[in-house]
C-alpha positions as CSV (number, residue, x, y, z in Angstrom):
1,X,96.9,275.0,175.9
2,X,94.7,273.0,174.0
3,X,91.5,273.4,174.7
4,X,88.7,270.1,175.4
5,X,87.2,271.4,171.9
6,X,90.8,271.3,169.8
7,X,91.1,267.9,172.0
8,X,88.2,266.4,170.7
9,X,88.9,267.5,167.0
10,X,92.3,265.9,167.2
11,X,91.0,262.7,168.4
12,X,88.3,262.7,166.0
13,X,91.2,263.3,163.0
14,X,93.0,260.2,164.7
15,X,90.2,258.0,164.5
16,X,89.5,258.3,160.9
17,X,93.5,258.5,159.6
18,X,95.6,256.0,157.8
19,X,99.1,255.3,159.4
20,X,101.0,257.9,157.3
21,X,98.5,260.6,158.5
22,X,98.5,259.3,162.1
23,X,102.3,259.9,162.0
24,X,101.9,263.5,160.7
25,X,99.6,264.1,163.3
26,X,102.0,263.1,166.0
27,X,104.8,265.7,164.5
28,X,102.0,268.0,164.1
29,X,100.9,268.1,167.7
30,X,104.9,267.6,169.5
31,X,105.6,270.8,167.2
32,X,102.1,273.0,168.0
33,X,102.7,275.5,170.6
34,X,99.4,275.4,171.9
35,X,99.2,271.4,172.4
36,X,100.4,270.6,175.7
37,X,98.6,267.3,177.0
38,X,99.3,264.1,174.8
39,X,97.7,261.0,177.0
40,X,94.4,261.2,175.1
41,X,95.9,261.1,172.1
42,X,98.4,258.2,172.5
43,X,95.2,256.4,174.0
44,X,93.5,256.6,170.8
45,X,93.0,253.3,168.9
46,X,94.2,254.4,165.7
47,X,97.8,255.8,167.9
48,X,97.6,252.0,169.5
49,X,97.7,250.4,166.0
50,X,100.2,252.6,164.6
51,X,102.5,251.4,167.8
52,X,102.0,248.0,165.9
53,X,103.6,249.0,162.9
54,X,107.4,249.0,162.2
55,X,107.1,252.6,160.6
56,X,104.9,254.2,163.2
57,X,106.0,252.8,166.7
58,X,109.1,254.9,167.0
59,X,106.6,258.0,166.5
60,X,104.1,256.7,169.1
61,X,107.0,256.4,171.2
62,X,107.8,259.5,170.8
63,X,104.4,260.9,171.7
64,X,104.1,259.0,174.7
65,X,107.7,260.6,175.6
66,X,106.2,263.8,175.7
67,X,103.4,262.2,177.7
68,X,105.3,261.5,181.0
69,X,108.9,261.6,179.5
70,X,112.2,264.2,179.7
71,X,114.6,265.6,177.4
72,X,117.4,263.7,179.1
73,X,114.9,260.2,178.4
74,X,114.8,261.5,174.8
75,X,118.7,261.6,175.0
76,X,119.2,258.3,176.0
77,X,116.5,257.2,173.8
78,X,117.4,258.9,170.6
79,X,118.8,256.2,168.3
80,X,115.3,254.7,168.5
81,X,113.3,258.0,167.8
82,X,112.8,260.1,164.9
83,X,114.9,263.4,164.9
84,X,113.3,266.4,166.0
85,X,112.8,269.4,164.9
86,X,113.6,272.8,166.5
87,X,110.1,273.3,167.7
88,X,110.1,269.9,168.8
89,X,113.3,270.3,170.9
90,X,112.1,273.3,172.5
91,X,109.0,272.0,173.4
92,X,110.3,268.6,175.4
93,X,112.7,271.0,177.1
94,X,109.7,273.4,178.1
95,X,107.4,270.1,179.3
96,X,111.0,268.9,181.2
97,X,111.3,272.2,183.1
98,X,107.7,271.9,184.2
99,X,108.1,268.5,185.1
100,X,111.3,269.0,187.0
101,X,110.0,272.4,189.0
102,X,106.6,270.1,189.7
103,X,109.1,267.9,191.4
104,X,112.0,270.2,192.9
105,X,111.3,273.0,195.3
106,X,114.3,274.8,193.4
107,X,115.7,274.2,190.3
108,X,119.4,275.3,189.4
109,X,120.6,276.3,186.0
110,X,122.5,273.4,185.7
111,X,119.9,271.2,186.1
112,X,117.5,273.3,183.6
113,X,120.4,272.8,180.8
């Protein structure tokens, strides 16, 4: 998991970056196997401003998906979002399993696939 110090560093970077760098930051954190919290980054003013731009909005929506969404949510909105790398797919699926495990007492293999 991302330590508070690492998240502070990410937030500091987000504060001072231009839109192309903010998009790259979103890609990096959604691929990073050690980052599992995204809400603070999604709330950063630079990221909020990025959401208002045509090129940035899909990436901010993707970041929000990693905050509260699931793999099924991605599939239903894939036409509006950037394509995912293999690392992003794996991570979103892992987060989905965690979310389902939190909501359900038992999970079938069919539910997880």
